C-alpha positions as CSV (number, residue, x, y, z in Angstrom):
1,X,28.3,-76.8,38.3
2,X,27.8,-78.1,41.8
3,X,29.2,-76.6,45.0
4,X,31.9,-79.5,45.3
5,X,32.9,-78.9,41.8
6,X,33.2,-75.0,42.6
7,X,35.3,-75.7,45.9
8,X,37.5,-78.0,43.9
9,X,38.3,-75.4,41.1
10,X,38.8,-72.8,43.8
11,X,41.5,-75.1,45.4
12,X,43.0,-75.9,42.2
13,X,43.3,-71.8,41.3
14,X,45.6,-71.3,44.4
15,X,49.0,-70.5,43.3
16,X,51.7,-72.7,44.7
17,X,53.9,-70.9,46.9
18,X,57.4,-71.7,48.1
19,X,59.3,-71.0,51.0
20,X,61.0,-68.3,49.2
21,X,57.8,-66.6,48.2
22,X,56.8,-66.2,51.9
23,X,60.3,-64.9,52.8
24,X,60.2,-62.1,50.2
25,X,56.7,-61.1,51.0
26,X,57.9,-60.9,54.6
27,X,60.9,-58.9,53.5
28,X,58.6,-56.4,51.9
29,X,56.2,-56.4,54.8
30,X,59.1,-55.6,57.2
31,X,60.3,-52.9,55.1
32,X,56.7,-51.3,54.8
33,X,55.4,-51.9,58.1
34,X,58.3,-53.1,60.6
35,X,58.8,-56.4,62.3
36,X,55.4,-56.1,64.3
37,X,53.9,-56.0,60.8
38,X,55.1,-59.1,59.7
39,X,51.8,-60.9,60.3
40,X,51.2,-64.5,58.9
41,X,47.7,-63.8,58.0
42,X,48.5,-60.7,56.3
43,X,51.3,-62.4,54.4
44,X,48.8,-65.2,53.3
45,X,46.5,-62.8,52.0
46,X,49.0,-60.9,50.0
47,X,50.2,-64.3,48.5
48,X,46.4,-65.4,47.6
49,X,47.1,-68.7,50.0
50,X,45.8,-70.0,53.3
51,X,47.7,-70.0,56.6
52,X,48.3,-73.7,56.0
53,X,50.8,-72.8,53.4
54,X,52.7,-71.1,55.8
55,X,53.0,-74.1,58.2
56,X,53.9,-76.2,55.2
57,X,57.3,-74.2,54.9
58,X,57.9,-72.9,58.7
59,X,57.2,-74.3,62.0
60,X,56.4,-70.8,63.5
61,X,56.6,-67.1,63.1
62,X,60.2,-67.1,64.9
63,X,61.4,-69.6,62.2
64,X,60.3,-67.1,59.3
65,X,61.7,-64.1,61.5
66,X,65.2,-66.0,61.6
67,X,64.8,-66.4,57.6
68,X,64.6,-62.7,57.1
69,X,67.6,-62.2,59.2
70,X,69.6,-64.4,57.1
71,X,68.2,-62.9,53.9
72,X,68.9,-59.3,55.1
73,X,72.5,-60.3,56.1
74,X,73.3,-62.1,52.8
75,X,71.9,-59.2,50.9
76,X,73.6,-56.5,53.0
77,X,77.0,-58.2,53.0
78,X,77.2,-59.7,50.0
79,X,75.0,-59.1,47.1
80,X,74.5,-55.4,47.6
81,X,77.8,-54.6,48.6
82,X,79.0,-56.4,45.5
83,X,77.0,-54.7,43.2
84,X,77.8,-51.4,44.8
85,X,81.3,-51.8,44.6
86,X,81.3,-53.7,41.2
87,X,84.6,-53.7,39.3
88,X,85.8,-50.1,39.6
89,X,89.1,-49.4,41.4
90,X,88.4,-45.8,41.9
91,X,87.4,-45.5,46.0
92,X,85.5,-42.1,45.3
93,X,83.3,-44.2,43.0
94,X,82.9,-46.8,45.5
95,X,82.1,-44.4,48.0
96,X,79.4,-42.8,46.1
97,X,77.9,-46.3,45.2
98,X,78.1,-47.0,48.8
99,X,76.3,-44.0,49.7
100,X,73.7,-44.3,47.0
101,X,73.1,-47.9,48.1
102,X,72.1,-46.6,51.5
103,X,69.5,-44.5,50.0
104,X,68.1,-47.4,48.0
105,X,67.9,-49.9,51.1
106,X,66.9,-47.0,53.4
107,X,63.5,-48.7,54.4
108,X,64.7,-52.2,55.2
109,X,67.6,-51.2,56.8
110,X,65.6,-48.7,59.0
111,X,63.3,-51.6,60.0
112,X,66.1,-54.0,60.7
113,X,67.7,-51.3,63.1
114,X,64.4,-50.7,64.7
115,X,63.9,-54.4,65.1
116,X,67.6,-54.9,66.6
117,X,66.6,-52.5,69.5
118,X,64.3,-55.4,71.0
119,X,65.7,-58.6,69.5
120,X,69.1,-59.9,70.1
121,X,69.6,-62.0,66.6
122,X,68.5,-58.9,64.9
123,X,70.9,-56.5,66.8
124,X,73.7,-59.2,65.8
125,X,72.6,-59.2,62.3
126,X,72.8,-55.2,62.0
127,X,76.3,-55.3,63.8
128,X,77.9,-58.1,61.6
129,X,76.6,-56.1,58.5
130,X,77.7,-52.8,59.7
131,X,81.2,-54.4,60.5
132,X,81.5,-55.4,57.1
133,X,80.3,-52.1,55.5
134,X,82.7,-50.2,57.9
135,X,85.5,-52.8,56.5
136,X,84.8,-51.6,52.8
137,X,84.3,-47.9,53.7
138,X,87.7,-47.8,55.5
139,X,89.4,-49.8,52.8
140,X,88.1,-46.8,50.4
141,X,89.3,-44.2,52.8
142,X,92.9,-46.0,52.9
143,X,93.0,-46.3,49.2
144,X,92.7,-42.3,49.2
145,X,95.6,-41.7,51.5
146,X,93.9,-41.8,55.1
147,X,95.9,-43.7,57.7
148,X,94.2,-46.7,59.4
149,X,92.8,-44.8,62.5
150,X,91.7,-41.7,60.5
151,X,89.9,-44.2,57.9
152,X,88.3,-45.8,60.6
153,X,86.9,-42.7,62.4
154,X,85.8,-41.3,59.1
155,X,84.1,-44.8,58.1
156,X,82.2,-44.5,61.4
157,X,81.3,-40.9,60.8
158,X,80.2,-41.7,57.1
159,X,77.9,-44.6,58.4
160,X,76.4,-42.7,61.2
161,X,75.5,-39.7,58.7
162,X,74.0,-42.2,56.4
163,X,71.9,-44.2,59.0
164,X,70.7,-40.5,60.3
165,X,69.5,-39.9,57.1
166,X,66.8,-42.6,57.5
167,X,65.3,-40.7,60.4
168,X,65.8,-37.0,59.0
169,X,63.6,-35.7,56.1
170,X,66.2,-34.7,53.5
171,X,65.4,-32.1,50.8
172,X,64.3,-33.7,47.3
173,X,67.5,-32.5,45.8
174,X,70.1,-33.0,48.4
175,X,73.7,-32.6,47.4
176,X,74.9,-36.0,48.2
177,X,78.1,-35.4,46.2
178,X,78.9,-32.3,48.4
179,X,78.1,-34.3,51.5
180,X,80.6,-36.9,50.5
181,X,83.2,-34.0,49.7
182,X,82.9,-32.6,53.1
183,X,83.0,-36.2,54.9
184,X,86.2,-36.7,52.9
185,X,87.8,-33.2,53.8
186,X,87.5,-32.1,50.4
187,X,85.5,-29.1,50.9
188,X,88.1,-26.5,50.4
189,X,90.1,-28.2,47.7
């Protein structure tokens, strides 16, 4: 086998990587290492391709980062909330699902919130997603009998508690249902 044949074979063995593959790899890296950890060379190595593949799909890193914001916003507001809420009509169950969802998406949510401190577009994406989430939480609380103002205040409190949970290490067996009862004011009932 000649050097030319080996080179041609190596090029042929490289996987074809689509734009969405770059976005998914970057999304994973964002959750793992934060916004500053999303590096083209790291992603190329992870995907087993050259940096040239990146530039086939994206003009530059800021375009990739905008795609990450779009992907996160879509997942956070549409897909994930739809899955969390599902078809149940029980508002307590919907709140439990939202609370559990918060634990599941904590790494990416934390990374987005940290990125939002320095990037106006990320800040707007987080603000938009939070408004949607607060709307869902408040609707559940209204379904439980809270008036609109009280539901809004409790929704804010719940979101702040859940987001604060990203930053505070919790015990392995945290009593999440008990926390929800307290937030709903059911602790004495």
